[in-house]
DRENTORKOL-3810 file (N, C-alpha, C; in nm, 4 decimals):
REM DRENTORKOL-3810
@n.u->-1.6585; n.v->-7.7873; n.w->-5.0651; ca.u->-1.7494; ca.v->-7.7421; ca.w->-5.1580; c.u->-1.7597; c.v->-7.8427; c.w->-5.2551
@n.u->-1.8999; n.v->-7.8413; n.w->-5.3178; ca.u->-1.9287; ca.v->-7.9250; ca.w->-5.4342; c.u->-1.9178; c.v->-7.8165; c.w->-5.5412
@n.u->-1.8785; n.v->-7.9154; n.w->-5.6606; ca.u->-1.8487; ca.v->-7.8235; ca.w->-5.7773; c.u->-1.9437; c.v->-7.8858; c.w->-5.8773
@n.u->-2.0079; n.v->-7.8130; n.w->-5.9533; ca.u->-2.1216; ca.v->-7.8759; ca.w->-6.0799; c.u->-2.0499; c.v->-7.9012; c.w->-6.2156
@n.u->-2.0462; n.v->-8.0374; n.w->-6.1847; ca.u->-1.9610; ca.v->-8.0948; ca.w->-6.3269; c.u->-2.0177; c.v->-8.0669; c.w->-6.4601
@n.u->-2.1498; n.v->-8.0913; n.w->-6.4304; ca.u->-2.2569; ca.v->-8.0938; ca.w->-6.5701; c.u->-2.2505; c.v->-7.9328; c.w->-6.5927
@n.u->-2.2684; n.v->-7.8579; n.w->-6.5230; ca.u->-2.2540; ca.v->-7.6946; ca.w->-6.5470; c.u->-2.1280; c.v->-7.6671; c.w->-6.6294
@n.u->-1.9896; n.v->-7.7090; n.w->-6.5939; ca.u->-1.8738; ca.v->-7.6535; ca.w->-6.6534; c.u->-1.8810; c.v->-7.7240; c.w->-6.8022
@n.u->-1.9571; n.v->-7.8602; n.w->-6.7980; ca.u->-1.9375; ca.v->-7.9401; ca.w->-6.9260; c.u->-2.0370; c.v->-7.8650; c.w->-6.9975
@n.u->-2.1428; n.v->-7.8381; n.w->-6.9402; ca.u->-2.2246; ca.v->-7.7419; ca.w->-7.0602; c.u->-2.1848; c.v->-7.6217; c.w->-7.1023
@n.u->-2.1349; n.v->-7.5609; n.w->-7.0291; ca.u->-2.0532; ca.v->-7.3961; ca.w->-7.0172; c.u->-1.9140; c.v->-7.4409; c.w->-7.1310
@n.u->-1.8878; n.v->-7.5214; n.w->-7.0954; ca.u->-1.7701; ca.v->-7.5293; ca.w->-7.2165; c.u->-1.8399; c.v->-7.5515; c.w->-7.3397
@n.u->-1.9092; n.v->-7.6568; n.w->-7.3737; ca.u->-2.0130; ca.v->-7.6740; ca.w->-7.4824; c.u->-2.0704; c.v->-7.5199; c.w->-7.5506
@n.u->-2.1072; n.v->-7.4466; n.w->-7.4504; ca.u->-2.1595; ca.v->-7.3180; ca.w->-7.5218; c.u->-2.0396; c.v->-7.2338; c.w->-7.5529
@n.u->-1.9410; n.v->-7.2470; n.w->-7.4710; ca.u->-1.8072; ca.v->-7.1477; ca.w->-7.5113; c.u->-1.7576; c.v->-7.1914; c.w->-7.6517
@n.u->-1.7680; n.v->-7.3281; n.w->-7.6656; ca.u->-1.7188; ca.v->-7.3685; ca.w->-7.8031; c.u->-1.8149; c.v->-7.3049; c.w->-7.9092
@n.u->-1.9407; n.v->-7.3222; n.w->-7.8779; ca.u->-2.0556; ca.v->-7.2941; ca.w->-8.0103; c.u->-2.0185; c.v->-7.1238; c.w->-8.0158
@n.u->-1.9873; n.v->-7.0229; n.w->-7.9344; ca.u->-2.0040; ca.v->-6.9125; ca.w->-7.9755; c.u->-1.8560; c.v->-6.8576; c.w->-8.0071
@n.u->-1.7481; n.v->-6.9554; n.w->-8.0003; ca.u->-1.6102; ca.v->-6.9169; ca.w->-8.0506; c.u->-1.5204; c.v->-6.8887; c.w->-7.9358
@n.u->-1.5549; n.v->-6.9207; n.w->-7.8311; ca.u->-1.4943; ca.v->-6.8435; ca.w->-7.6831; c.u->-1.3911; c.v->-6.9987; c.w->-7.6468
@n.u->-1.2981; n.v->-7.0130; n.w->-7.7508; ca.u->-1.2354; ca.v->-7.1735; ca.w->-7.7690; c.u->-1.1238; c.v->-7.1767; c.w->-7.6101
@n.u->-1.0682; n.v->-7.0756; n.w->-7.5862; ca.u->-0.9934; ca.v->-7.0614; ca.w->-7.4415; c.u->-1.0837; c.v->-7.1209; c.w->-7.3089
@n.u->-1.1806; n.v->-7.0323; n.w->-7.3018; ca.u->-1.2557; ca.v->-7.0477; ca.w->-7.2157; c.u->-1.3212; c.v->-7.2086; c.w->-7.2082
@n.u->-1.3449; n.v->-7.2360; n.w->-7.3181; ca.u->-1.3855; ca.v->-7.3840; ca.w->-7.3182; c.u->-1.3066; c.v->-7.4757; c.w->-7.2671
@n.u->-1.1889; n.v->-7.4438; n.w->-7.3090; ca.u->-1.0688; ca.v->-7.5118; ca.w->-7.2778; c.u->-1.0634; c.v->-7.5175; c.w->-7.1328
@n.u->-1.0772; n.v->-7.4078; n.w->-7.1055; ca.u->-1.0440; ca.v->-7.4206; ca.w->-6.9048; c.u->-1.1599; c.v->-7.4825; c.w->-6.8501
@n.u->-1.2822; n.v->-7.4693; n.w->-6.8867; ca.u->-1.4174; ca.v->-7.5375; ca.w->-6.8319; c.u->-1.3934; c.v->-7.7107; c.w->-6.8274
@n.u->-1.3348; n.v->-7.7306; n.w->-6.9486; ca.u->-1.3330; ca.v->-7.8650; ca.w->-6.9794; c.u->-1.1943; c.v->-7.9210; c.w->-6.8909
@n.u->-1.1041; n.v->-7.8464; n.w->-6.8677; ca.u->-0.9976; ca.v->-7.8686; ca.w->-6.7726; c.u->-1.0589; c.v->-7.8980; c.w->-6.6334
@n.u->-1.1423; n.v->-7.8001; n.w->-6.5965; ca.u->-1.2166; ca.v->-7.8204; ca.w->-6.4635; c.u->-1.2928; c.v->-7.9430; c.w->-6.4535
@n.u->-1.3700; n.v->-7.9780; n.w->-6.5526; ca.u->-1.4219; ca.v->-8.1158; ca.w->-6.5293; c.u->-1.3292; c.v->-8.2220; c.w->-6.5417
@n.u->-1.2221; n.v->-8.2117; n.w->-6.5938; ca.u->-1.1318; ca.v->-8.3422; ca.w->-6.5681; c.u->-1.0707; c.v->-8.3301; c.w->-6.4330
@n.u->-1.0627; n.v->-8.2110; n.w->-6.3749; ca.u->-0.9961; ca.v->-8.2321; ca.w->-6.2525; c.u->-1.0829; c.v->-8.2552; c.w->-6.1662
@n.u->-1.2549; n.v->-8.2352; n.w->-6.1268; ca.u->-1.3236; ca.v->-8.2216; ca.w->-6.0677; c.u->-1.3728; c.v->-8.3959; c.w->-6.0894
@n.u->-1.3703; n.v->-8.4558; n.w->-6.2083; ca.u->-1.4296; ca.v->-8.5607; ca.w->-6.2659; c.u->-1.3440; c.v->-8.6245; c.w->-6.3293
@n.u->-1.2167; n.v->-8.7168; n.w->-6.3241; ca.u->-1.1366; ca.v->-8.7582; ca.w->-6.3938; c.u->-1.2016; c.v->-8.9039; c.w->-6.4834
@n.u->-1.3086; n.v->-8.9413; n.w->-6.4466; ca.u->-1.3730; ca.v->-9.0448; ca.w->-6.5012; c.u->-1.4584; c.v->-8.9912; c.w->-6.6177
@n.u->-1.4554; n.v->-8.8821; n.w->-6.6467; ca.u->-1.5208; ca.v->-8.8257; ca.w->-6.7383; c.u->-1.4411; c.v->-8.7918; c.w->-6.8804
@n.u->-1.3200; n.v->-8.8420; n.w->-6.8579; ca.u->-1.1978; ca.v->-8.8045; ca.w->-6.9531; c.u->-1.2257; c.v->-8.8820; c.w->-7.0849
@n.u->-1.3238; n.v->-8.9384; n.w->-7.1338; ca.u->-1.3501; ca.v->-8.9936; ca.w->-7.2431; c.u->-1.4154; c.v->-8.8560; c.w->-7.3132
@n.u->-1.5256; n.v->-8.8389; n.w->-7.2290; ca.u->-1.6273; ca.v->-8.7542; ca.w->-7.2889; c.u->-1.5562; c.v->-8.6141; c.w->-7.3052
@n.u->-1.4782; n.v->-8.5740; n.w->-7.1986; ca.u->-1.3934; ca.v->-8.4374; ca.w->-7.2485; c.u->-1.3028; c.v->-8.4299; c.w->-7.3390
@n.u->-1.2244; n.v->-8.5476; n.w->-7.3378; ca.u->-1.1263; ca.v->-8.5581; ca.w->-7.4744; c.u->-1.2095; c.v->-8.5327; c.w->-7.6361
@n.u->-1.3163; n.v->-8.5984; n.w->-7.6297; ca.u->-1.4379; ca.v->-8.5706; ca.w->-7.7585; c.u->-1.4562; c.v->-8.4163; c.w->-7.7638
@n.u->-1.4900; n.v->-8.3597; n.w->-7.6772; ca.u->-1.5232; ca.v->-8.2121; ca.w->-7.6672; c.u->-1.4007; c.v->-8.1451; c.w->-7.7091
@n.u->-1.3021; n.v->-8.1627; n.w->-7.6485; ca.u->-1.1680; ca.v->-8.0776; ca.w->-7.6356; c.u->-1.1137; c.v->-8.1086; c.w->-7.8205
@n.u->-1.1407; n.v->-8.2210; n.w->-7.8714; ca.u->-1.1130; ca.v->-8.2384; ca.w->-8.0182; c.u->-1.2238; c.v->-8.1628; c.w->-8.1057
@n.u->-1.3532; n.v->-8.1381; n.w->-8.0492; ca.u->-1.4467; ca.v->-8.0670; ca.w->-8.1299; c.u->-1.3847; c.v->-7.9188; c.w->-8.0812
@n.u->-1.3493; n.v->-7.8297; n.w->-7.9897; ca.u->-1.2812; ca.v->-7.7286; ca.w->-7.9835; c.u->-1.1928; c.v->-7.6929; c.w->-8.0768
@n.u->-1.0751; n.v->-7.7718; n.w->-8.0471; ca.u->-0.9779; ca.v->-7.7723; ca.w->-8.1759; c.u->-1.0010; c.v->-7.7667; c.w->-8.3132
@n.u->-1.0898; n.v->-7.8323; n.w->-8.3558; ca.u->-1.1077; ca.v->-7.8622; ca.w->-8.4961; c.u->-1.2109; c.v->-7.7251; c.w->-8.5279
@n.u->-1.2904; n.v->-7.7106; n.w->-8.4369; ca.u->-1.3537; ca.v->-7.5419; ca.w->-8.5151; c.u->-1.2695; c.v->-7.4413; c.w->-8.4651
@n.u->-1.1655; n.v->-7.4490; n.w->-8.3702; ca.u->-1.0718; ca.v->-7.3406; ca.w->-8.3666; c.u->-1.0106; c.v->-7.3331; c.w->-8.4969
@n.u->-0.9103; n.v->-7.4307; n.w->-8.5366; ca.u->-0.8824; ca.v->-7.4428; ca.w->-8.6543; c.u->-0.9615; c.v->-7.4021; c.w->-8.7738
@n.u->-1.0918; n.v->-7.4520; n.w->-8.7878; ca.u->-1.1985; ca.v->-7.3707; ca.w->-8.8985; c.u->-1.1870; c.v->-7.2398; c.w->-8.8666
@n.u->-1.2049; n.v->-7.1769; n.w->-8.7638; ca.u->-1.2368; ca.v->-7.0087; ca.w->-8.7316; c.u->-1.1040; c.v->-6.9494; c.w->-8.7916
@n.u->-0.9994; n.v->-7.0146; n.w->-8.7486; ca.u->-0.8764; ca.v->-6.9560; ca.w->-8.7728; c.u->-0.8387; c.v->-6.9389; c.w->-8.9786
@n.u->-0.8742; n.v->-7.0545; n.w->-9.0316; ca.u->-0.8827; ca.v->-7.0382; ca.w->-9.1483; c.u->-0.9763; c.v->-6.9545; c.w->-9.2429
@n.u->-1.1036; n.v->-6.9523; n.w->-9.1510; ca.u->-1.2041; ca.v->-6.8240; ca.w->-9.1978; c.u->-1.1252; c.v->-6.7015; c.w->-9.2138
@n.u->-1.0889; n.v->-6.6687; n.w->-9.1012; ca.u->-1.0310; ca.v->-6.5437; ca.w->-9.0886; c.u->-0.9163; c.v->-6.5395; c.w->-9.1652
@n.u->-0.8185; n.v->-6.6049; n.w->-9.1732; ca.u->-0.7133; ca.v->-6.5720; ca.w->-9.2937; c.u->-0.7478; c.v->-6.5270; c.w->-9.4066
@n.u->-0.9076; n.v->-6.6599; n.w->-9.4723; ca.u->-0.9320; ca.v->-6.5958; ca.w->-9.5945; c.u->-1.0134; c.v->-6.4830; c.w->-9.5963
@n.u->-1.0738; n.v->-6.4263; n.w->-9.4943; ca.u->-1.1091; ca.v->-6.2876; ca.w->-9.5001; c.u->-1.0221; c.v->-6.1856; c.w->-9.4695
@n.u->-0.9120; n.v->-6.1860; n.w->-9.4269; ca.u->-0.8211; ca.v->-6.1099; ca.w->-9.4103; c.u->-0.7047; c.v->-6.1143; c.w->-9.5706
@n.u->-0.6867; n.v->-6.1962; n.w->-9.6280; ca.u->-0.6229; ca.v->-6.2003; ca.w->-9.7713; c.u->-0.7141; c.v->-6.1355; c.w->-9.8271
@n.u->-0.8654; n.v->-6.1783; n.w->-9.8486; ca.u->-0.9320; ca.v->-6.0891; ca.w->-9.9531; c.u->-0.9424; c.v->-5.9404; c.w->-9.9013
@n.u->-0.9424; n.v->-5.9180; n.w->-9.7788; ca.u->-0.9514; ca.v->-5.7416; ca.w->-9.7688; c.u->-0.8310; c.v->-5.7252; c.w->-9.7893
@n.u->-0.7013; n.v->-5.7739; n.w->-9.7629; ca.u->-0.5726; ca.v->-5.7013; ca.w->-9.7833; c.u->-0.5403; c.v->-5.6850; c.w->-9.9554
@n.u->-0.5758; n.v->-5.8082; n.w->-10.0139; ca.u->-0.5425; ca.v->-5.7911; ca.w->-10.1513; c.u->-0.6134; c.v->-5.7426; c.w->-10.2445
@n.u->-0.7425; n.v->-5.6630; n.w->-10.1837; ca.u->-0.8391; ca.v->-5.5604; ca.w->-10.2442; c.u->-0.7419; c.v->-5.4234; c.w->-10.2426
@n.u->-0.6973; n.v->-5.4124; n.w->-10.1390; ca.u->-0.6336; ca.v->-5.2708; ca.w->-10.1066; c.u->-0.5378; c.v->-5.2233; c.w->-10.1640
END
């Protein structure tokens, strides 16, 4: 069965963009499994996933901090 590396890669990027970080990581893991030669590209995208995940967590912490300090 032929798997679509480009499809998983693009879906991983889309999952990252909409904040589905676990799904993005899973898609990039599939890309690495199917095509180990794309390691450099996948590592770059995974760094982006981690960075955006940390940024989202920081934003959420600030929201909750404001929410509960106002109560």
